[in-house]
Residue, then its C-alpha position, 0 to 999 in steps of 0.5 A: m879123130g875117131k877110132y878108124f878114121g882119122t883127117d884123111g880118111f880111114r887108112g891102115r895096112a891092107g888085108q890086116g888094118l883095113t880089110a875087106d870086111h871093113a869095107y862091106r860094112i861101110g858100104r852096108f852103112l852108107g847104102w842104108y843111112y843114104g837110102r831111107g825111104r828111097r834108093a840111095q846113089i854113091v860113086v866110087g873111085k879108086d887109086t891103082r894100087r892092086s888091094s884097091y881093087m879088093l876094096e872097092y868090090a867090097v864096098s860096092a857089094g855092100l852098098a848093093a846089098s843095102g840097096a844102094d846104086v853103085y857108080l863105078l869111076h874105077v881108076t881115078t883121083t881124089p878130086s874127080v870123085s869130089y867133081a862127080v859127087r856134087a856134077d851128077g848130084f849123088d848122095c856122097g862119094v867113096m874114095i879108095s885110096a892111102s894118097h903118098n903110102s906106099y902100096g902096101d897101105n889103103g884107106i877109104k875116104l868119105l865125100n859128102r853130097e857136095g864133093e866135101k870130106m864126110d862131117e864128123g857125125t856121120i863119121a861117127l855113125v859109121e865107126a859104131y856100126l863097124d864096132g857094132c854099136l849103132e844107135m840111130d831112130g830110137q833103136r840099137w843096129k847092131e845089124l842092118p837089113t838087107a835089100e831083096g829081089e828087087a831092091v837089091g841095088s845094081v853096080i854101074d860103069h861110070s867112066a863118063g863121070r871121069n871123063r866129065y872131070t877131064g873136060y872139066l879141068i880143060s875147060l878151066a884153062l886159060h891159054s895154050f900150052k903149045g910150045k912148052k915142055v912139061a913133065l909130068d910125074c904121075a907116081n904110077g897112081s891115079a894121074w898117069a891117064i888123066a893128067p897127061s890127057v889134059f896137057r897133051a889137049l892143051g897143046a903142051e909137048v908132055y914127057p910123063i914119067n912113072d905112069r906104068p902102074d903095076g898094083l905094086n909101084i905106087n909113089r915108089d921113088a916116084g911123085s910129090t914125096h920123092i921129087e928127085g927123079l923128076r928134078r934130074f929129069v927136068k933139069e937133064n932133058r930140059m924142061d920148061v917146067g915139072f909136076a910130081y903128083d901123089g898116088d891120089a893126084d889131091r897134091c901137086l910140088a912143082v920143078d922150075e926149068n932149073g930143076e929146082l922143087v917148088d913147094g906148096d907154100q911157094i906154089m901159094y905165095i904165086y898164085a896168091g899174088y897173081m890173084a890180088e894183082r887182078g883184084k881176085l883175091l876174095t878177102n885178100t887171105v891165104v889159108t896155110t896151116v902152122m907147118s907153112n915156111f916163115g918165108l911165105y909169110k915174109a913175102l905175103d907181107a911184102k905184098g900186103i896180103g893177109y894169111a889164116k894159120t890152121a891145124v896141120g891137115d887140108k881138112y882144117v884149111y878147107e873148113y876155114m876157107v869155107e867160114h871166112g869165103c877165102r879162095i886159095g889155101g893149102e899146105q907145103s906137101g902140096h894140098i892146094i885148094f882154090s876153092k872157087y873150082a875145087r872143094t879138096g886139093d887138087g893136084i892136075l888143078t893146081s899145075l894148071k894154075l901155075m900154068e897159067v900164070m906163067m903163061a900169062k906172065k910169060l916168065p919161067l916158074s924160077r922168075l915166078k918165085e923169086g920173092m919169097t926166100i924158104y928159110p931153113q928149118v928144123l924139126i925134132n921129135v921128142r918122144v914123151r910120157d904127157k904130151q899135153a903135160a909135157q907142152a904146159d911145162p913152165a919150164v918148157q914154155a919158158a924155153v920156148k919163150a926165150v927162143e923167140e925172143r932170141l928169133g924176133d922177127t927173124g924166125r919162129i919156134l912152134v912146138r906142137e904134139s904129133g896127133t898119132e904117136p908120143l911125141v912133142r915136135v919142136m920145129v924152129e925156122a931161122e935165117t942158117e941152118a946153124v941157128c935153127q939147129e941150136l934153137a931147136e936143140s935148146a928147147a928139146a933138151v928141156l923136154r928130153e930132161n923133164w918128159a923123156e919116155 
């Protein structure tokens, strides 16, 4: 991770950690970098938070000042920007969103011409320019040349690209959803118009909630990070199923007809099993992160399906999928990637794929998840003075080994450092909450004793 950009873009407090000047300079660099010797074409989308407009105008001004033509998707989802980049042949894409964060934060995500997250090399050049120390083509660029006259870029409405993405999603459905009562929690975010339109076009009775964005209510007690409201709504109104998205709709969690949560691990279990039954699970592998629930691995073992584990972050999941030719992967949080259809997590696509299994098997979601048991999980964060040294401490490693021996094949322990804070995280999964707590605390106690800050 760089100085400004993490695994999911440049994120910070809007107007403070992430300013209009940052956005303008990012636009200046991208317009110049992709436009050397020609006119670059770059597509831009945003979520519903108030500051997204400020950042959209700033990044667009920077792009046009460097001679790029800017195509605005306006309020849309991150996966729709990814789709537009590759479908319409843009040089790159920019999505303005802080995903599941509250409205006061915002972010800038950069996508390459394939609709994938921008490579680290290009991100490093962006950061160098932000800091005034860019070196390229044998020279140092404190500032970049500004376009003049007819070389100045245009800013063009491209809502048609968003509409094409909506049509693309509809085209992927193999069944009508007629007769199904579907609740959609749009998080007052990017999905608020697109998701209901897709489900209505496919015949469902759609009941949207949190679909009235006002610039300040994105993710507020809504969406995939606040699933309780959707759970109550589905149960009280006797829905067949419910889906919750996050602010930019690259995540999806589900709720079955009984109001019970179906998380990202369960979604992968259900769809991977469906793919395997039809001979569609290429490489017979589900790509997870190290934070996926132990119950997922036990359930996949029972079905004879293999799995891989990556570092936390959908970026790493996707990289593994591309390298090894895997078709499905994701995170417990609901970032699910279907590599045949998308280059990023896509919440609306995920909900369509779950509906596909329900319709094909003629079973409710509660039945489809029956083969997987979620193991209780306890996570303890220990603030330490040296994350790497603490993990390498022989006493800590001995404590971890003791927990592993105690658990055997009935659970697991994972000790890892935080990517952003001086913390070591101790996570234990076991058959009961009490065992989780006891064993996690035993390892955390050694960390505190030897390495507490």
